[in-house]
C-alpha positions, 0 to 999 in steps of 0.5 A: 501509534501509527495508522496503516491503511491497506487497499484490497480488491478481490484478493482475500488470500493475498491480503491474508498473507500480508496481514499474517506476515505483518503480525509475525514481524511487527514489533513497534509502534502500536498500530491501527490497521484500516483495510478498505476493500471491495469485491466484484461479486459474492464469490470474492466477498465470501473470501473476505468474510472468511478473512474477517472471521480469521482476524476478528479477535484483533481489535487493532485491525478493522475492515471497511467495504469501499462502497460506503459513502460512494457518491459522484463529485460535485461541480465545486470539487471538480472545478476546485482546481485545474488539476481536478478538472483535468483529472476528472476528464482523464479517468472515466471512473471518476466521472461515473464511480461504481465505488469511491473510497475517498469519503471513507478514507478521509473519515477514517483518517479524521477519526484516528488519533495517530499523528503519522500514517502509512499506506499499503496494497494487498500484494506485499509480504513482510520479510523482516522484523519491524521495530520503528523507534520513537526517534523516527517519528520525532524526526518526521515531526520536526519538519512534517511537510518535508520528511517521509520514512520508507520500509521498502528500501535498503542498501543495494535495492533497485539500483541504489543511487550514489546520493544515498547516505549511510547514517548509523542506523538509517539511509538518508537522501533528498529526493531532488538528488535521485532520479524521479519516478523510481523506487528512491524518488517518489514523493508519495507512495502507497507502498509502506512509506510513513508520512505526517497524517495531517499533511496527507489528509489536507491533500486528500481533501483538496484533490479528487480520486476514486481508487488507489490508481487515480490517487497515487500518481496525482497526489505524488505530482501535487506534493512534488510540485510544492517540494513537500516530503522531499527528505527521506530515510529508510532502514538499511534493510527492506522490511517487506517486498511486493509480489505483483503476481496479478493485476486487479486494476485497468488504469495502468498497464503495470507488469504482472504475472497474470495469476488468476484471482479466481483460482487463488480465491478458490484455494482460500475458500478451500482452506489454503493459505499463500506464501511467496518465495523469498529470493536468496538475494534481495535487491529489488522491491517488486519480485516476480516469482516462478512459483507460489507456496500454498499451505493447508494443515502443514501440507505445503504445495509448490505451484508453478505460476504458469498453472495459475494463469 
């Protein structure tokens, strides 16, 4: 079994797209999906209530609102490492958290019986069948501190580096041989990479963060410094794509298309679902479409991005 933790904020309709595509394409292994979500107000909460009712019959998908366990950091946690102290002063949200998913996430990971874990954000969509054989998990278990497996990479994706080797079924590379901080060179990612759960849980207990943005880069730097998860494999085709149509965080100035979360949530409350157009040539993980597909009772509307901004 694989534990999958998904982060979501004010994007119920986009999370619906991810979960629906996941159920359409996921074959193996068995899974436990834990969704850590939050909302800014009751308007967006209604979207998640609708979403939860849609998936309530699936006993493997669980929703957890982020505010549970929210607390400020203690002096012991802040001064536990020089990195924590620097991180504390760098991000105001850590000093004055309105929400804090770290205690909740650690609890969920401790309670899960899965040996491996994968993280995702709510703006992705699966595009191909996912059938992960036991040998992938055996490969990770042979050297759990140094191995990771990606579902978002494939041949020709994101300016594939020359160091990528083709095996019979997989691609394989060492992170030291590819450029750091690109899609092939991350030591830690919340975009569909599989890790040994015990390793990641140990790092989560050592370091402080309150949301995905204060988590990802910090943990990535700590793993890289120790040379952990420095061997990677993937399938030869990407199994999912990311669609950064909007941005719901203010920590990083990531590129997005500025689509209104309010307009999308109203579509969802009105009974519509969302799909992203899949490009004819898949050679990049982050896709910026010029339109979205909004569907209700088999009536599909093509809506230009500009009208949703």
